[in-house]
C-alpha positions in Angstrom: -10.3 -102.5 -10.4 -10.6 -99.5 -7.9 -7.9 -101.2 -5.7 -5.4 -100.3 -8.3 -5.9 -96.8 -7.9 -5.2 -96.9 -4.0 -2.4 -94.3 -2.9 -1.0 -93.2 0.4 0.2 -89.8 1.6 2.8 -90.2 4.4 3.6 -86.9 6.5 6.0 -87.0 9.4 6.6 -84.0 11.7 8.6 -83.5 14.9 6.9 -82.0 17.8 8.5 -80.5 20.7 6.5 -82.4 23.3 6.7 -85.7 25.0 5.1 -88.8 23.6 2.2 -88.9 26.4 1.2 -85.4 25.6 1.0 -86.0 21.8 -0.6 -89.4 22.4 -3.3 -88.0 24.9 -4.2 -85.4 22.0 -4.7 -87.8 19.2 -6.4 -90.5 21.2 -8.9 -88.1 23.1 -11.2 -88.1 20.2 -14.0 -86.1 21.8 -11.7 -83.3 22.3 -10.9 -83.0 18.4 -13.4 -80.0 18.2 -11.3 -78.1 20.5 -7.9 -79.1 19.2 -8.5 -79.1 15.4 -9.6 -75.9 13.8 -11.4 -77.8 10.9 -13.4 -79.9 13.2 -16.8 -78.6 14.1 -18.2 -81.5 16.3 -17.5 -85.0 17.3 -20.3 -87.6 18.2 -19.7 -91.1 19.2 -22.3 -93.4 17.7 -24.9 -94.8 20.2 -24.8 -98.3 18.8 -21.2 -98.9 20.0 -20.4 -100.2 23.5 -16.9 -98.6 23.5 -17.0 -94.9 23.6 -14.6 -92.1 24.5 -11.8 -92.2 27.3 -14.5 -92.0 30.1 -16.6 -94.9 28.8 -19.8 -92.8 28.6 -21.7 -91.7 25.4 -20.0 -88.5 24.1 -20.9 -85.5 22.0 -18.8 -82.6 21.6 -18.6 -79.3 19.7 -16.4 -76.2 19.5 -19.5 -74.0 19.2 -19.8 -73.5 22.9 -23.1 -75.1 23.2 -23.8 -75.8 26.9 -25.8 -78.7 26.3 -23.0 -80.7 24.6 -21.3 -83.0 26.8 -17.6 -83.8 26.6 -15.9 -86.8 28.1 -12.0 -86.2 28.6 -11.3 -88.4 31.5 -8.3 -90.5 31.2 -7.4 -94.2 32.2 -4.2 -96.4 32.0 -2.8 -97.0 28.6 -3.5 -100.9 28.9 -7.3 -100.0 29.3 -7.6 -97.7 26.3 -7.9 -100.4 23.5 -11.0 -101.9 25.1 -12.7 -98.4 25.2 -11.4 -97.1 21.7 -10.9 -100.2 19.3 -14.0 -100.8 17.5 -15.7 -97.5 18.4 -17.5 -95.6 15.8 -17.6 -91.7 15.6 -19.1 -89.1 13.3 -16.9 -86.1 12.9 -18.3 -82.8 11.2 -15.6 -81.0 9.6 -15.1 -77.7 7.6 -13.6 -78.2 4.2 -10.6 -75.8 3.9 -11.0 -75.1 0.4 -15.0 -74.6 0.1 -15.3 -73.6 3.7 -18.3 -76.0 3.7 -19.2 -78.6 6.5 -19.3 -82.3 5.8 -19.7 -85.4 7.9 -17.2 -88.3 8.1 -18.1 -91.6 9.8 -15.1 -93.1 11.4 -14.2 -96.4 13.1 -11.2 -97.2 15.0 -9.6 -100.1 13.6 -6.2 -100.3 15.2 -5.1 -99.1 18.6 -1.6 -100.3 19.6 0.6 -99.2 22.5 4.2 -100.6 22.7 7.6 -99.5 24.4 8.8 -97.9 21.2 5.5 -96.5 19.4 1.9 -95.9 19.8 -0.6 -96.4 16.9 -4.0 -95.3 16.2 -5.8 -96.0 12.8 -9.2 -94.6 11.7 -11.2 -96.1 8.9 -14.1 -94.7 6.8 -16.1 -95.4 3.7 -16.8 -91.9 3.1 -14.2 -89.1 3.0 -13.7 -86.6 0.3 -15.1 -88.7 -2.3 -13.1 -92.0 -1.3 -12.8 -94.7 1.2 -9.7 -94.2 3.3 -7.8 -94.8 6.4 -5.6 -92.7 8.6 -2.7 -94.2 10.6 -1.2 -92.0 13.3 2.1 -93.2 14.8 3.9 -91.5 17.8 7.5 -92.3 18.5 9.9 -90.7 20.8 12.9 -89.2 19.5 16.5 -88.0 21.0 16.0 -84.3 21.2 19.9 -84.0 21.4 20.2 -85.6 17.9 17.4 -83.1 16.5 19.6 -80.2 18.1 22.6 -81.5 16.1 20.8 -81.9 13.0 19.3 -78.5 13.2 22.5 -76.8 13.9 24.1 -78.8 11.0 21.5 -77.5 8.6 21.8 -74.0 9.8 25.5 -74.1 9.2 25.3 -75.7 5.9 22.6 -73.3 4.8 25.3 -70.4 5.2 27.7 -71.7 2.9 28.1 -71.0 -0.7 25.9 -68.0 -1.1 26.0 -64.3 -0.5 29.1 -62.0 0.0 31.7 -62.6 2.7 30.2 -60.1 4.9 26.9 -61.5 4.5 27.9 -64.9 5.3 29.9 -63.6 8.5 26.7 -61.9 9.5 24.4 -64.9 8.9 27.0 -67.2 10.5 27.2 -64.8 13.6 23.4 -65.2 13.9 23.4 -68.9 13.3 25.9 -69.5 16.1 24.0 -67.3 18.5 20.7 -69.2 17.8 22.6 -72.6 18.1 23.2 -71.7 21.9 19.6 -72.2 22.4 18.1 -74.8 19.8 14.4 -75.2 19.8 14.6 -78.6 21.5 17.2 -77.9 24.1 16.1 -79.2 27.7 12.9 -80.6 26.1 11.4 -84.0 25.1 10.3 -84.7 21.6 8.7 -87.0 19.5 7.7 -87.8 16.0 4.1 -87.8 14.7 3.6 -89.9 11.4 0.3 -89.6 9.4 -0.4 -92.0 6.6 -3.7 -91.5 4.6 -4.4 -94.4 2.3 -7.2 -93.6 0.0 -9.4 -95.5 -2.7 -11.4 -93.2 -4.9 -15.2 -93.8 -5.6 -15.8 -95.1 -9.0 -18.4 -92.4 -9.7 -15.6 -89.7 -9.5 -13.1 -91.7 -11.5 -15.8 -91.8 -14.2 -16.6 -88.3 -13.9 -13.2 -86.8 -13.8 -11.0 -89.3 -15.2 -8.3 -91.2 -13.4 -5.4 -88.8 -13.3 -7.5 -85.8 -12.5 -9.4 -87.7 -9.8 -6.0 -88.8 -8.1 -4.5 -85.5 -8.4 -7.6 -83.8 -6.9 -7.8 -86.4 -4.0 -4.2 -86.1 -3.1 -4.1 -82.3 -3.2 -7.3 -82.1 -0.9 -6.2 -84.8 1.4 -2.7 -83.3 1.9 -3.9 -79.6 2.6 -6.4 -81.3 5.4 -3.5 -83.4 6.7 -1.0 -80.5 7.0 -3.8 -78.2 8.7 -4.5 -80.8 11.2 -1.0 -81.6 12.1 -0.1 -77.9 12.6 -3.0 -77.8 15.0 -2.0 -80.8 16.8 1.6 -79.4 17.0 0.5 -76.0 18.4 -1.7 -77.7 21.0 0.7 -80.2 22.3 3.6 -77.7 22.2 1.5 -75.3 24.2 0.6 -78.0 26.7 4.2 -78.9 27.2 5.2 -75.2 27.7 2.4 -75.0 30.4 3.9 -77.9 32.2 7.4 -76.7 32.0 6.4 -73.2 33.2 4.2 -74.8 36.2 7.4 -76.8 37.3 
């Protein structure tokens, strides 16, 4: 019955950073508390033999507690599945809407690294009044094509609106901006997040089907968009640091 109410929320963003940086960010689960503004702490459950990137029990927090230990050591990509796949985590987050903390037990149910894409999937039985899974896919994109698309979009946006002088002014500013598009001389990738959810029967009976689904979709989308903004800012900042260092 409840399986019929399953729905998915897909969001795809383009990040001006290499695949490796983005993949390191999303697969370094112990560091979520320092990457995501809504993440208070991350703790690997002790009954799992595969924990963080360093292979040791991990508990991290963005509260600045000196007693918390954060493992962020990295290994070859081919070794990551043996450490992450099947590992279980408890993540404490702050609700964007209520500004209250809640815990979410997560299990890594998919970890895939290929020549074309890298995939990480979390599953949980307790998230915002539902069981859900979050699939994150990182794929490299051609930055030159993104530059062409952004230039075309700016050009099209200047047609058919405003006076002639306004269009000339906007066209002039657009032409100057296209000389230095945001992806010029940089690597880029796309990060796709797909949240799939099935609401609890209790909430369906309490709120009704339509109200329950609308509320879940709204809350989930807000949380996803905030997390993706944080990931984008973190990854692009790391990439800028690398470029400046070079």
